[in-house]
VOGU-3710 file (C-alpha; in Angstrom, 3 decimals, decimal comma):
1> mlnmfcfydl> 0,003/-0,212/-0,042  2,935/2,260/1,095  4,620/1,196/-2,004  1,504/2,158/-4,035  1,617/5,255/-2,324  5,172/6,605/-2,866  4,979/6,222/-6,766  1,512/7,301/-7,187  3,904/10,065/-6,038  6,707/9,657/-8,762
11> nqlisqylph> 4,025/9,148/-11,447  2,642/12,364/-11,119  5,671/13,691/-11,600  6,907/12,021/-14,829  3,271/12,416/-16,480  4,004/16,222/-16,319  6,767/15,969/-19,303  8,066/11,628/-19,553  5,795/9,693/-22,138  4,146/6,783/-21,673
21> rerlkiaqaf> 6,472/3,768/-22,754  9,284/5,721/-21,039  6,886/5,859/-17,550  6,770/2,076/-17,984  10,045/1,439/-17,616  10,307/3,931/-14,868  7,205/1,354/-13,030  9,323/-1,370/-14,086  12,165/-0,603/-12,090  10,137/0,519/-9,370
31> ifgadahetq> 8,692/-2,946/-8,602  12,624/-4,323/-9,616  13,713/-1,623/-6,491  10,817/-2,375/-4,126  11,075/-5,951/-4,020  15,292/-5,914/-3,852  14,913/-3,479/-0,858  12,159/-5,290/0,807  13,768/-5,990/3,524  15,314/-3,306/4,806
41> vrssgepyft> 14,124/-0,321/6,986  16,398/3,426/7,412  16,986/4,279/10,893  14,079/6,436/11,313  12,018/3,186/11,171  10,492/3,531/7,554  10,514/1,389/4,467  13,791/1,766/2,616  13,139/1,864/-0,416  11,477/5,230/0,603
51> hpvavacila> 14,450/6,823/0,296  14,975/5,972/-3,444  11,627/7,126/-4,358  12,267/10,356/-2,899  15,580/10,946/-4,881  13,758/9,946/-7,893  10,846/12,653/-7,093  13,637/15,067/-6,536  15,107/14,297/-10,188  11,819/14,211/-11,544
61> elrmdvdtii> 11,094/18,608/-9,909  14,530/19,258/-11,852  12,726/17,189/-15,136  15,209/14,482/-15,618  15,409/12,009/-18,269  14,109/8,370/-18,348  17,801/6,714/-17,204  18,262/9,116/-14,557  14,935/8,314/-12,815  15,107/4,607/-12,964
71> aallhdvved> 18,918/4,441/-12,018  17,841/7,128/-8,733  15,487/4,290/-8,174  17,920/1,638/-7,813  20,584/3,967/-6,850  21,404/1,956/-3,522  20,285/-1,515/-5,290  24,283/-2,616/-5,791  25,769/-1,448/-2,496  22,569/-2,792/-0,188
81> teytvddisn> 21,219/-6,058/-1,722  22,372/-8,960/-3,837  22,316/-7,749/-6,884  25,276/-6,453/-9,339  26,189/-3,781/-11,820  26,018/-6,501/-14,390  22,529/-7,167/-13,200  21,010/-4,233/-13,345  22,892/-3,819/-16,841  21,498/-6,864/-18,368
91> ifgkkvaqlv> 18,046/-5,841/-17,068  17,895/-1,675/-17,789  20,739/-1,230/-19,794  24,044/-0,032/-19,952  23,719/3,467/-19,035  21,470/3,325/-16,200  24,245/0,691/-14,733  26,680/2,777/-15,489  25,071/5,501/-13,543  24,000/3,067/-10,765
101> egvtkltqir> 27,602/2,065/-10,573  28,797/5,951/-10,571  26,732/6,715/-7,439  27,544/3,235/-5,768  30,246/3,426/-2,872  33,462/1,433/-2,602  33,598/-1,040/-0,903  35,089/-0,669/2,702  39,184/-0,427/2,127  41,094/-2,044/4,677
111> hknraeqqae> 43,217/0,485/6,687  41,263/3,305/5,190  39,882/5,739/8,312  36,903/7,669/7,819  38,155/10,833/5,907  40,165/8,746/3,471  37,118/5,771/2,753  35,384/9,283/2,035  37,347/10,729/-0,147  38,093/7,403/-1,959
121> nfrkmllsvt> 34,298/7,358/-2,751  34,523/11,203/-3,810  37,060/10,925/-6,097  34,652/7,402/-7,833  32,002/9,510/-7,796  33,181/12,488/-9,702  35,711/10,646/-12,426  32,077/9,016/-13,124  30,937/12,208/-13,014  33,434/12,910/-16,191
131> kdvrvifikl> 31,512/9,949/-18,480  27,745/10,857/-17,535  27,475/13,940/-15,851  24,079/12,886/-14,609  25,427/11,631/-12,051  25,828/14,097/-9,643  22,269/14,725/-10,244  21,675/11,598/-8,209  24,383/12,204/-5,434  23,025/15,436/-5,460
141> adrlhnmrtl> 19,303/14,500/-5,242  20,455/11,399/-2,670  22,510/13,955/0,093  19,296/16,316/0,016  16,934/13,234/0,668  19,519/12,377/3,621  19,771/16,068/4,958  15,687/16,208/5,072  15,287/13,064/6,929  18,756/14,331/9,709
151> aplkpekkrr> 16,175/13,609/12,986  17,439/10,763/13,958  20,765/10,767/13,505  22,786/11,396/16,791  24,102/14,995/17,153  27,785/14,183/16,059  26,600/12,619/13,325  24,069/15,196/11,882  27,131/17,691/12,340  29,701/15,456/10,431
161> isketldvfa> 27,585/14,751/7,873  26,316/18,582/7,632  29,772/19,846/7,503  30,633/17,715/4,253  27,076/18,660/2,565  28,459/22,222/3,133  31,916/21,355/2,108  31,637/19,186/-0,911  27,747/18,981/-2,090  26,530/22,473/-1,846
171> plahrlgint> 29,789/24,115/-3,696  29,348/20,999/-6,434  25,266/21,998/-6,810  26,751/25,592/-6,817  29,488/24,891/-9,419  26,676/23,102/-11,904  24,374/26,062/-11,321  21,723/24,360/-9,460  20,582/26,851/-7,510  17,541/24,967/-6,389
181> lkeqletlaf> 19,708/22,175/-4,800  22,398/24,517/-3,996  20,328/26,512/-1,450  18,528/23,531/-0,076  21,466/21,820/0,792  23,018/24,617/2,878  20,158/25,504/4,971  19,192/21,970/5,732  22,776/21,616/6,716  23,405/25,302/8,520
191> egmypyryhi> 20,566/23,625/10,804  22,018/20,421/11,141  25,514/22,397/12,197  24,175/25,069/14,436  20,225/24,097/15,201  20,364/27,617/17,670  22,093/29,611/15,486  19,741/28,352/12,865  16,548/28,832/14,970  17,734/32,492/16,643
201> leekvkkvek> 17,888/33,735/12,700  14,541/32,450/11,509  13,319/33,977/14,432  14,959/37,343/13,175  14,206/36,870/9,483  10,874/36,142/9,992  10,064/39,601/11,814  11,937/42,054/9,336  10,193/40,045/6,472  7,045/40,903/7,691
211> nkekvfyevk> 8,194/45,232/8,053  9,031/45,180/5,222  6,644/44,050/2,798  4,851/47,897/2,573  7,998/48,830/1,278  8,472/45,565/-1,142  5,553/46,191/-3,294  5,383/50,177/-3,013  8,823/49,445/-4,955  7,792/46,707/-7,296
221> ealaeklndl> 4,855/48,926/-8,340  6,911/51,786/-9,379  9,073/49,001/-11,092  6,431/47,792/-12,745  4,257/51,236/-14,446  8,404/52,214/-15,892  8,776/49,157/-17,059  5,109/48,039/-18,416  6,064/48,251/-22,099  7,824/45,140/-20,825
231> vsledikark> 7,109/43,550/-17,988  3,475/42,735/-15,214  4,035/43,504/-12,198  4,010/39,199/-11,985  7,219/39,468/-13,683  8,464/40,922/-11,332  9,345/38,899/-7,828  10,737/39,166/-4,636  14,331/37,412/-3,854  14,440/36,270/-0,698
241> ktlysiynkm> 17,760/35,584/1,110  18,413/32,025/2,412  19,427/31,526/5,886  22,488/30,228/5,578  23,313/32,894/2,756  22,891/35,670/5,540  24,338/33,843/8,321  27,443/33,316/5,629  27,866/36,959/5,170  28,208/38,090/8,672
251> rkkgisfdei> 30,605/35,677/9,297  32,741/35,858/5,982  32,313/39,914/5,443  31,936/41,014/9,188  28,292/42,211/8,031  25,837/43,007/10,676  22,420/41,322/10,258  20,747/44,806/9,506  22,523/45,627/7,103  22,022/42,803/5,122
261> mdmyaykiiv> 18,577/42,976/5,873  18,149/46,548/5,045  18,615/45,514/1,116  15,364/44,902/-0,474  15,988/41,937/-3,586  14,077/42,136/-6,789  14,116/39,858/-9,651  12,795/40,909/-13,137  12,199/38,589/-15,936  11,476/40,458/-19,127
271> pnridcyval> 10,703/38,647/-22,959  14,384/38,688/-24,645  18,233/39,782/-23,522  18,215/43,244/-25,812  14,816/43,695/-22,750  17,231/43,350/-20,343  19,485/46,178/-21,076  16,528/48,106/-21,877  14,405/47,520/-18,559  18,638/47,983/-17,098
281> gkvhelykpi> 18,195/51,633/-18,639  14,675/52,513/-17,775  15,262/50,733/-13,752  18,796/53,376/-14,038  16,088/55,944/-14,853  13,861/55,210/-11,714  16,299/55,150/-9,393  19,784/56,314/-8,800  22,347/53,658/-9,700  25,282/53,131/-6,677
291> pqkfkdyiat> 28,482/53,309/-8,761  30,827/50,083/-9,096  28,033/48,066/-8,171  27,010/47,260/-11,678  27,720/43,474/-13,228  26,840/41,867/-16,645  26,941/38,631/-16,472  25,603/38,146/-19,720  28,068/39,550/-21,722  30,557/37,633/-19,030
301> pkangyrslh> 28,558/34,552/-17,705  29,900/33,036/-14,612  31,630/29,323/-14,375  28,341/27,441/-13,693  26,399/28,676/-16,620  24,959/31,645/-15,041  23,775/35,044/-16,934  21,824/38,078/-15,593  22,102/41,588/-15,301  22,928/42,810/-11,534
311> tvvlgpynip> 22,325/46,597/-10,307  22,027/48,042/-7,170  19,963/51,425/-6,938  19,107/53,787/-3,935  15,205/53,675/-3,803  12,936/55,153/-1,874  13,920/56,307/1,762  17,421/55,843/0,603  16,938/52,375/1,007  19,256/50,197/-1,438
321> leiqikteqm> 17,547/47,865/-4,199  19,766/44,830/-5,683  17,841/44,506/-8,361  18,148/41,394/-11,288  17,622/41,245/-14,863  17,405/38,154/-16,921  15,040/35,962/-19,126  12,905/33,095/-18,800  15,910/30,901/-19,985  18,153/32,745/-17,983
331> drqaeygiaa> 16,022/32,404/-14,547  16,141/28,440/-15,541  19,434/28,811/-16,020  20,083/29,665/-12,988  17,910/27,546/-10,804  18,167/24,713/-12,578  21,732/24,940/-13,765  23,270/21,869/-16,516  19,898/20,098/-15,251  18,526/22,594/-17,385
341> hwsykigekt> 20,089/20,967/-20,479  17,780/18,141/-20,028  14,845/19,270/-18,620  14,070/22,287/-20,641  16,952/21,940/-23,823  18,513/24,838/-23,000  21,491/24,438/-25,870  23,647/21,015/-25,939  23,932/18,255/-23,527  27,032/19,455/-22,664
351> dkalqrwlkk> 28,307/23,086/-23,441  31,727/24,134/-23,129  31,688/25,562/-19,854  30,423/22,191/-18,393  33,494/20,738/-20,849  36,358/23,211/-19,159  34,657/22,098/-16,168  34,965/18,187/-16,502  38,516/18,561/-17,482  39,477/20,498/-14,810
361> isdinvytas> 38,105/16,892/-12,670  40,270/15,076/-14,716  43,554/16,537/-14,794  43,422/16,730/-11,038  43,171/13,744/-10,832  46,858/13,040/-13,537  48,140/15,176/-10,994  46,984/13,571/-7,534  48,183/10,987/-5,548  45,723/10,010/-2,756
371> sveflenvkt> 42,020/10,630/-2,819  42,300/12,940/0,196  44,705/15,098/-1,862  41,951/15,120/-4,790  39,193/15,882/-2,722  41,232/19,315/-1,002  42,416/20,238/-4,650  38,741/19,809/-5,670  37,825/21,992/-3,288  40,544/24,621/-3,883
381> difnndvfvf> 40,100/24,924/-7,706  36,826/23,605/-8,444  34,136/25,211/-6,040  35,718/28,350/-5,895  34,622/31,554/-7,383  36,137/31,181/-10,904  37,997/34,669/-12,827  37,532/33,965/-17,169  40,892/35,942/-19,176  42,117/35,180/-22,697
391> tpqgeivelp> 44,748/33,674/-24,135  45,922/36,392/-27,043  44,392/34,073/-29,635  40,951/34,891/-27,852  40,765/31,781/-26,297  38,878/31,133/-22,648  40,673/29,904/-20,025  38,613/29,728/-16,263  41,042/30,218/-13,550  40,682/29,925/-9,393
401> mnstcidfay> 40,036/33,533/-8,025  43,071/35,083/-7,320  44,758/33,131/-9,681  48,070/34,425/-11,212  50,237/35,277/-14,098  51,720/31,579/-13,766  48,643/30,254/-13,048  47,519/30,682/-16,068  51,139/29,663/-17,756  50,676/26,424/-16,346
411> yihtdignkc> 47,123/26,479/-17,186  48,655/26,557/-20,875  51,186/23,761/-20,702  53,619/22,568/-17,908  56,167/23,558/-20,435  54,708/27,215/-20,698  54,572/27,515/-16,692  58,166/26,115/-16,416  59,782/28,267/-18,316  58,298/31,584/-18,272
421> isakvnrksv> 60,537/34,725/-17,116  57,540/37,436/-17,843  53,470/38,861/-18,730  51,952/40,775/-20,705  48,217/41,776/-19,551  46,395/43,485/-21,612  49,483/44,352/-23,928  51,388/45,830/-20,500  53,986/43,971/-18,703  52,961/43,298/-15,348
431> plnyrlkqgd> 54,648/41,049/-12,157  53,860/37,044/-12,914  52,693/37,325/-9,459  49,826/39,800/-10,556  46,283/38,395/-9,944  44,044/38,222/-13,012  40,848/39,858/-13,320  38,021/39,443/-15,505  38,236/39,546/-19,249  42,222/40,067/-19,031
441> nveiitsaia> 44,241/39,173/-21,990  47,367/37,626/-21,383  50,271/36,722/-22,984  53,409/34,159/-21,406  57,392/35,198/-22,585  59,641/32,388/-21,779  63,193/31,519/-22,375  64,246/28,251/-22,685  67,339/28,697/-20,288  64,746/29,283/-17,543
451> dpnpawlkfv> 63,286/27,044/-14,408  60,523/27,277/-11,647  61,550/29,426/-8,489  60,846/28,004/-5,685  59,180/31,370/-4,455  56,325/31,036/-7,109  54,792/28,428/-4,429  54,192/31,438/-2,050  51,661/33,162/-4,504  50,515/30,671/-6,775
461> etnraksaik> 46,601/29,975/-6,546  45,860/26,618/-8,790  46,907/23,394/-7,009  47,807/22,496/-10,643  50,667/25,154/-11,064  51,428/23,987/-7,001  51,902/20,394/-8,657  53,763/21,210/-11,558  55,775/23,353/-9,684  56,905/20,868/-6,740
471> dflkqqyrni> 57,435/18,025/-9,365  59,560/20,136/-11,244  62,135/20,696/-7,932  61,701/17,229/-6,691  63,489/16,068/-10,035  66,175/19,211/-9,066  66,670/17,344/-5,763  66,534/14,618/-7,154  69,362/15,393/-9,198  71,169/16,585/-6,266
481> dyirgkdive> 70,590/13,608/-4,049  71,811/11,512/-6,883  75,201/13,592/-7,525  75,478/13,196/-3,828  75,354/9,509/-3,477  77,426/8,978/-6,568  79,743/11,064/-4,364  79,749/8,504/-1,438  79,786/5,476/-2,737  82,650/6,330/-5,206
491> gelrllgvel> 84,480/8,436/-2,293  84,927/5,604/-0,326  85,676/3,065/-2,521  88,128/5,775/-3,810  89,353/5,617/-0,541  89,363/1,827/-0,279  91,518/1,596/-3,700  89,181/1,020/-5,637  87,959/2,920/-9,090  84,255/2,193/-9,962
501> rdvpseiidg> 84,408/2,421/-13,398  86,861/-0,362/-13,585  84,630/-2,718/-11,350  83,501/-5,094/-14,421  79,132/-5,102/-13,932  79,094/-8,655/-12,905  80,556/-7,314/-9,713  78,195/-4,438/-9,909  75,536/-6,242/-10,431  76,386/-9,142/-8,012
511> alfnyegidt> 76,606/-6,130/-5,335  73,321/-4,557/-5,972  71,326/-8,567/-5,547  71,286/-7,309/-1,962  69,392/-4,533/-2,308  65,486/-5,038/-2,679  63,958/-2,859/-5,803  67,255/-1,655/-6,067  68,447/-3,145/-9,662  70,848/-0,211/-11,358
521> inrfyldtgl> 73,570/1,445/-10,167  71,403/4,845/-10,484  69,213/4,078/-8,414  71,768/3,116/-5,794  73,204/6,963/-5,909  69,889/7,844/-5,052  68,537/5,805/-2,769  72,356/6,715/-1,095  72,129/10,316/-1,378  68,248/10,535/-0,025
531> glidpnnfid> 69,667/8,108/2,911  67,605/5,540/2,231  70,197/3,315/2,232  72,984/2,033/3,616  76,103/1,445/0,867  78,597/-0,177/3,244  77,678/-3,869/2,035  77,832/-2,611/-1,789  80,997/-1,925/-1,045  82,247/-4,138/0,367
541> fvvkhfedmr> 81,465/-6,979/-1,967  82,457/-4,800/-4,678  85,582/-3,948/-3,089  86,343/-7,986/-2,410  85,397/-9,358/-5,050  87,949/-6,606/-7,306  90,728/-7,314/-5,102  89,974/-11,087/-5,924  90,426/-10,404/-9,604  93,124/-7,722/-9,229
551> naykksslsk> 95,167/-10,858/-7,254  94,163/-13,503/-10,026  95,603/-10,566/-12,814  98,551/-10,368/-10,283  100,337/-13,612/-10,064  100,314/-13,709/-14,035  102,526/-10,973/-13,268  105,781/-11,746/-11,579  108,154/-10,019/-13,745  107,027/-6,511/-12,140
561> lqirygddpr> 108,738/-4,695/-9,518  107,250/-6,160/-6,489  106,034/-3,479/-2,897  105,662/-5,002/0,137  102,481/-3,610/1,998  104,277/-1,456/5,293  106,609/1,850/5,369  108,331/1,285/1,994  111,153/3,689/2,037  110,518/3,197/-1,924
571> iadcclplpn> 106,672/4,680/-1,568  107,058/8,674/-2,519  105,674/10,686/-0,320  103,934/13,461/-3,008  100,982/11,358/-3,549  101,471/8,435/-0,875  99,896/5,335/-3,008  98,339/3,122/-1,068  97,486/-0,773/-1,673  95,569/-1,287/-4,968
581> deivgivneh> 96,274/2,073/-6,499  97,513/2,197/-9,569  101,380/1,979/-9,639  104,509/3,079/-11,140  108,299/2,928/-10,333  111,012/4,894/-11,339  114,849/5,846/-10,555  115,061/9,337/-8,854  117,921/11,636/-9,297  119,789/9,497/-6,319
591> gkvevhrksc> 119,588/6,330/-8,031  116,589/4,987/-5,614  113,836/3,586/-6,694  110,418/5,684/-6,308  106,835/4,207/-6,372  104,152/6,826/-7,426  100,565/6,177/-8,167  100,246/6,566/-11,750  98,135/9,334/-11,644  100,479/11,795/-9,548
601> nelytkikdn> 101,261/15,153/-10,924  104,752/15,052/-9,989  105,257/11,650/-11,777  105,723/12,987/-15,463  108,192/16,183/-14,337  110,252/13,834/-13,005  110,786/11,274/-15,239  111,490/13,988/-17,734  113,844/15,932/-15,295  115,720/12,705/-14,331
611> qtkeiqadwf> 115,520/11,258/-17,702  114,748/8,033/-16,610  111,893/5,283/-17,651  109,016/3,837/-15,836  109,699/0,629/-14,248  106,475/-1,742/-13,878  105,718/-1,830/-10,436  102,713/-3,933/-8,222  101,842/-4,978/-4,701  102,715/-8,049/-2,835
621> tnsdddpsfk> 102,339/-9,083/0,731  102,171/-12,358/2,050  100,441/-13,374/5,174  103,571/-12,803/7,676  102,817/-9,404/6,806  101,641/-6,366/9,960  100,950/-4,205/6,998  100,789/-0,288/8,066  100,920/2,762/4,988  100,633/6,299/5,478
631> arlavtlkni> 97,403/8,342/3,871  97,352/11,992/3,728  93,758/13,338/4,220  92,422/16,517/4,091  89,784/17,902/6,544  86,936/20,745/6,549  85,707/21,679/9,624  83,468/24,388/11,061  85,851/27,556/12,369  84,148/27,562/16,075
641> pgsiakitat> 86,118/27,047/19,336  87,018/23,169/19,651  86,537/21,930/16,602  90,126/20,911/16,233  90,168/19,379/19,209  87,154/17,278/18,631  88,822/15,948/15,292  92,519/14,990/17,774  90,265/13,453/20,390  89,169/11,236/18,032
651> laregvdirs> 91,931/10,080/16,570  93,853/9,827/19,676  90,647/7,661/20,995  90,593/5,350/17,789  94,695/4,354/18,214  95,769/6,674/15,452  99,279/7,259/14,990  99,571/10,730/13,616  102,325/11,693/11,774  101,728/15,306/11,138
661> fdmisvdnkq> 99,195/18,048/11,749  98,984/21,359/9,146  96,528/24,184/8,546  95,522/24,724/4,980  93,389/27,814/5,250  91,004/29,345/7,479  87,959/32,021/7,207  85,579/33,335/9,526  83,105/29,804/8,806  85,678/26,973/8,322
671> aklscvvvvr> 89,210/25,642/8,375  90,932/23,376/5,971  93,320/21,328/7,044  95,810/18,111/6,498  96,888/15,437/8,193  98,976/12,084/7,564  97,450/9,294/9,481  99,131/5,351/9,467  96,681/2,775/9,563  96,710/-0,942/9,298
681> nrrelyllvr> 94,946/-1,613/6,206  92,815/0,085/4,276  89,131/-1,074/5,927  90,602/0,788/8,995  90,896/3,853/6,795  87,722/3,382/5,570  86,282/3,103/9,114  88,405/6,592/10,265  87,283/8,266/7,766  83,506/7,215/8,221
691> lvrkldvcln> 84,000/7,913/11,594  85,439/11,942/11,314  82,115/12,641/8,931  79,946/11,650/11,485  81,259/14,826/13,995  79,212/17,910/13,904  81,913/19,880/13,008  83,303/18,236/10,245  82,050/19,846/6,954  83,703/17,212/4,793
701> ierilnk> 86,756/14,931/4,815  88,752/13,366/2,038  92,107/11,462/0,580  94,906/14,037/-1,159  96,007/12,336/-3,823  98,427/15,035/-4,706  100,193/16,866/-2,233
//
C-alpha cells in the first residue's frame, strides 16, 4: 500500500513531461527496487525504499530523463543488496548500470580511516561524472533527501554529515548552477550544524520580512509602472535571501544583520536578451545607481553558466535595492543549471563551460596521488569562484579567483609554466604574481634556459601550478641527491683503492642483488643520496670481489717490481700510494727507486727531469706481514672553538698514529687542514673517515691524492 502511494507521487511528477512508454520503464524499475529492498528499513523505521523513491521525485522535479530516474530508484541496489551492476545492465541497459555504478560507494577499504574512505568514494563519484554528468544529479538528490531526514541521527553524526554537505555537495550544486538544490542543501546543513543559531536567525528574519512588506510592494509597483511596456507586475518578484547566505555574509564579510536585511532584492523577468539592457536603462532612470555595483553576467557568464544583469540602486527612503534582470530562460538556467539541458533542452547537453569543468576534474585526478589530496584540490580549484581571462588567440581560460600569470601559464602547458620569465596583461608588462581580473588578455613570455622559482609556491593559486612546480623541484632535488649518493659511493671506494669505473658490471650487479627493489647503479646512487639505504654492504662486496680479480691478475705478472705492504721507503711522499692503487716505479736523481701512483701529478715531471723510464710495479704481501701505511687526508671543519680538539681526540681515541697535522686555510666560517695518518689496512682508513665524517664539526673529509 505504501509502495503504491510512493509511486503515485512519482508518477504525478513524471507524467508532466515523460511519454507513456518511458513511464512504463520507470514503473518496472520501481517494482524491481521495491522487491530488492523489501526487508530493509531506515534509521527512522520507515521502509528503506522510500529513500530511493524520494530521490527519484527530486530528480523528476528537475525534469531529468528516464535513465536518470531509473538509476535513482536503483542507486542503492548494488551497494545494499545481492544484485550486481551486471544484473542492472542486463535488465535496464548499460547506461542505467553505469549511472548506478557511478553513485555506488566503494566497498570498505582496509586500513583506511573515515576521511580516506570518504575521499576515495568522492573521487570515484567525480571520475564517473566525467563519463556521465548525470551521476552528480543523482548524488545531489540522494544527499538532499538524506539531509531532509537527519532527525533520527545522533548530534555528532548530524554535524559530520552537515559539514560534508557544506564543504562538498552544496559547492558542487553551485558549481553546476543548480541553485534550487544548492540553497536547500545549505539551509538544511546550516540547521544540522548549528541548530540554535539557525532558529534564532529564522525568527529574526521572519520579523524583519513582515516589516518590509509595505516598502517591497511600493517599489514593485513603481518598477512595474516604469517597465509597463516590457513586463507585468507578476514578472517582478522578490528574491529572499536564504538563512545560510545571511549567516555566511555576517560571518565572512563582517556585515551586521541589519545591514543585510536593509537591502531589498528583486528579480525582473523580461522577454529577451535585448530587453535586459532596455530594462536596466529604465531602472537607472527611476532610481539612482550606486557606482561600482553593476555586473554584466550576460556578456561574461559565470563559470556555472549563470547569466543576468545585476545592479544596486538607491530606492525610496534611500533604501538600497538589489535588482537582477534576466530572461525566463536565464532564470531557469539559474535555478536548474546544467540540469536545464535535460529538462528544458537549453543548448547542447555538454556546453563549453561544462566541458571545461569536466576537464578540470580529469586534470586534478592526473596530478594528485591520494584521494584525500584529490578532494582538497577539488575544493580549492573547482568550488571557488572563477575568473575568466583570454589567451592572445581569444580563447577563454577559466581559473580560480586570485590566480596569477603563473597559474595561467601552467594552465596552458606545464612547459610554458616552467619556462615563463615575464607576462603581459592587456599588452602591458606585469609581474608574474599579478592577480588576474575578469576579461584580462594574458600573454606569457618564455625562455629556454628558465626554470621555476621555488618562491612561486608562495603566491600561485591553482593546485595544478603548485604540483608542477613541486614536481620540477623534486626532480632537481633528485638530481642533487643522485650526485650526492654517487660522490659518497665512489669516494668511499676510492679511499679503499677502487675506481668504480674499472669494476666489471657483473661485480656491480652482484653487489646490488642484496638491495631489494634496486636493480640499477643509478637508483642505488639516488637512494644512497636520499639516506634511504646504507651503501656499506655494496662497498664491501665490490672491494672484496674486485681485489680477488686483481690478485688473480697479479699472479700472471711476476716480472713486475714487487712493493711490499708497509712503510716501504720507496713509496713517494708526494702521492702516498696505497695498496691496490695503480702504481709505477722510477729511478730518482739519487739512483733510488721511487713508487708513485700512476696518476701522480709529479710523476711525469720527474721522468722528464731525471731522464728516466717507468718501471712496472705492483703490490705484494704475504700472511706474515703486519702492514701499515701512510695516508694523507684533507679535513674541512666548522671554524668554532674546540673543533680541532674534537678531531684530534677522536683520532687519539681510535689509537691512530698522526704523523703530521697542518693548517691549509682558515676563514670566519670554516678551517681546512691536512693530516697524515698511519693505519694498518684500507678498511681501517675507511672506518676512520666514516667516524670523522659523523662529527658535527666536520663539513667534509677526503683523501688527498696529490700533495
